[in-house]
N, C-alpha and C positions, 0 to 999 in steps of 0.2 A: 925181746926188748920192746917195751911199750913206747909208742911215739909221744912226743911232747904235744901239748895242746895250748893254744893261745886263748886265754879266758879274759872276759871283761869282769872286773871286780870294782863296781862303783865307778870311781874316776881314775881307775888304773887298769891298763891292759897288761897282762902278765903271761909269760911263757912258763908253763908248769910241766915238769918232767917227772913222771911217776917213778922212774928208776933212779932219779937223783933228787930226792926231796930237798926242799930248801928254797931260798929266795932266788928265783930265776930272773932273767932280764925282763924289765918292765918299762912302761911309758905312761906318764900321767897325762890326763886331759882335764880341761876346765870343768866340764859338766859330764855326767854319766852318759848323756845322749850324744856326746861328741865323738869324733873319730880322730885318731892320731894322724899326723902328717904322713904322706906316702914314704918319705925318707925314714921316718921312725918305724913304720911298719916293715920296711925292707930290712932295717937293722934287727928287728925282733926275729924275723924269719931267718935271717942270715946266721943268727946265733944258734939256731937249731934247724938244720935243713929238712928234717922229717916232720916239722910241726904241722899239726892239723888245726882247723878252725873250730872254736868252741861252740859257735852258734851261727845262724844265717847272717846276722849283722857283720860278724867277723869275716865270713866268706865274701860278702859283698865288698867290704872295705879292702881286703887283700886283693880281690880281683881288680878293683879300681886302681890300686897301687902297682899293678903289674906283677904281683907275686902270688897268683891264685893258689889256694890250697883247698883240698877237699874237707868236707864237714866231718868232724869226729863222730864216731859211732857212740851208742849209749855206754858201752863198756869203757872205751877210752875216756869219755867225758866224766863218767862216775869215778874212775881211778884218779883223774886229774883233780877233781873236786875234793877227793878224800885227802890228798897230800897238799892241797893249797893252804897257805897260811890262814889260820883262823883269826877272826876279828872279835874283839870283845864288844859288849853292848855300847860301852862308852865310845869306842872307836867308830862303830857304825853311826852312832848319834852325831858325832863330830863330822862324819862324812856326809850324812843325809841332810841335816838341818840347813847348812849354808846353801846347798843346792835347792832345797825346797823354798827357801826365802828368795833366791834368785829367780826361780820359776814363777813364784807369785808376783814378783816385781815386773817380770816380763808380761805376765797376763794382765796385770793392772794397767800397764802402759799400752795395751793393744787398742786399736781404733774402736772396736766394738765396746770394750769396757769403758773407754773415755766417753763415748756417746751415752752409754747407760748411766754412768755416774752423773754426767751433766744433766741428763733428762730428769733423773730422780731429784737432784738438788733443785733444778728449776721448778719442778712441780711443788716441792716443799716450800720454796720461797714464795711462789705464787699463792699458795694456800695461806701462808703467813700474811701476805699483803691483803688477801680477802678478809681475814679476821680483823686486821688492823683497820681496814676501811670501814667495816661495820662498827667497830668500837669508836672510831672518829665521828661517825654520823650521830652516835648516841651520846657523845660527850657534850656536856653543858657546863660552862664556866663563866665567871664574870670577866669583864674586860681588864680588870686590874687585880693584883693580889697573887698569892701563891699558885692558884689554879691557872691564872693567865701565864705566869712564868713557866709552869709545867707544859701548857699547850704550845708555847714557843719551842721548848726543847723537843716535845713530841713531833712537832712539824719538821724539825731538822732530822730527826730519826726517820720519819716517813720518806723524806727526800733521799736520804742515804739508802734506805731499803729499796726504793724504786730504781735508784741508780745501780744498785747491786743486781737487782732482777734483770734490768736491761742488759747488763754486761753478761749475765748468765745466758740469756736468750741469744745474744750475739755469738757467744762461744759454742753453744749447742748447735745453732744453725750452721756455723762453719764446720764443725766436726761431722754433722749429719750430711752435709753436701759432699764432704770428702769420702765418707764411708758409703753412702747410698745416693749417688747423684741422680739417678733416674727417679727413685722414689721421692726424693726431695722436690723435684720439679713437678711431679704429679700431685702430691698432697700438701706440699709446703715443707720447708726444712725443719721447722719446729715440730710439726706433727710426725714427720719421718723419724726424727730422733726419739720421740716418745713411743712410737710404734716398735722400734728396735728394742728399746728398754723394756717395754711391756712383754714382748715376745721372748726376751732372754737372749737376743742376738739376731743378726741379719739372716743367718742360715735357718734357724727355727721359723722366723717370719716368712721366709720364702717358701717353706714347706706347708704353710697354712692354707686351707681352702679359703676362698673369698668370704664365705659366710662367717667364718671364725674371725677373720681380720676385721670384718665390718663392725663387730661388737667388742673388739679387743679394747680393754680398758673401761668397759661400761660397769656401772654399779647395779647390783641386783635390787629390784624394787621390793620394798617391805611387804606389800600386799599382793593380791592376785592380779589377774588381767594379763594383757599382752606384754611380752618382754621388750627390752630396748631395741631400737632400730639401729643404733650406732653407738660406739664408744668414743675413742679418740678422734675418729673421723668427723665428729661434730665440729672440730676446729679446722677442718681441711678446706682447701681452696673451693670457693663457690657455695658451700653449704648455707652460709648466712644470707645469701642473696635470694634464697627460695622460701616460699611460704612453708610452714610446718608440715602441711599435708603432702608435700612433694619432696621433702628432705630425705625420707626413707628410701624412695625410689632412686634418688641421686646417689645415696650412700651405697646402695647395692652395686650400681655401675662403677662407682669410684673404687670400691673395694676390689672388684675384678681387675681394674687397671693397676691398682696398687700392687696386687700379687704379681702381675706380669713384670712390673718395674723392679720389685724386690728380687725376683728370680734372676733377672738380668744382672742386677748389682751383685748378687751372691755367686754367680757362676761365670758368665761370659764377659761381664763388664761392658757389654755392647751398649751403645747409645740408642735407647728405644724411647726416650722421653718425648721427643718431638711428636711422634705419631700418637702417643697416648694423650698428650696434652690437647691435640686437635680433637681426638675422640671425646675427651672430657668437655671441651668447649661446645661441641655439637650436642652432647647429651644435656648440658646445662641449658642451651638455647631451646631444645625441644621441651624441656620441663617448664621453662619460663613462658613459652607460647601456649602451652596447654592450659594455663590458668587465665588466659586473656579472653 
């Protein structure tokens, strides 16, 4: 007599008995990664006292529910799969697609994805503002007439665009401070958000060497010569206060501190920003004195 096996079939946990094919007791879950309530697991096991666990996830769930069962061997598992109810392609599609949509919605609502989306949108709007500023400087029109009326409408549009950009910056800085508080204090919230977006997440950013973080977001030069000294760090705290010939040295030091901050944010969540900010200020003071 073959033992019954508790299998996971998408969003349903089912007891399958090879000696008694057909619909055995089952329990539905909301998502395939979910585990039924302990009471439901005890009910499933009680329906067939010799039931075995179909995989390690089932073993763990049954142990947590206080009804531990051993893992089914390859023979028992294969026999149970052979007699389990077959699903058509349409049934699997109806099962998988809603769960995939829900998983995508959860991923898009994550803090990292929020920062990434806001950073990319803020960058796009900033570039649009730059193009509009250049066009405004080259626009020439008379004080009256259709062109003057257009200039007034254009001015209203520019005000709305600037307001929209300022709101995006505010949202980005708030999301970046929440996701990466140490990094935000070291390089600035706006730069921290853009670094996370350029790296593809906080975890990839924390694994980068400082030399890679230093040039993250840089544009490749069309000609030969030396490469860029920094990318997004050009906007970081303190860079604009130094002469151009000392900005590269400061960027190297700042990138090393930024990596430490990102690793703390991605792992321990310990507050290390105060010490890093003091080191940043000392390095900035050294470079300022060097030019005197």
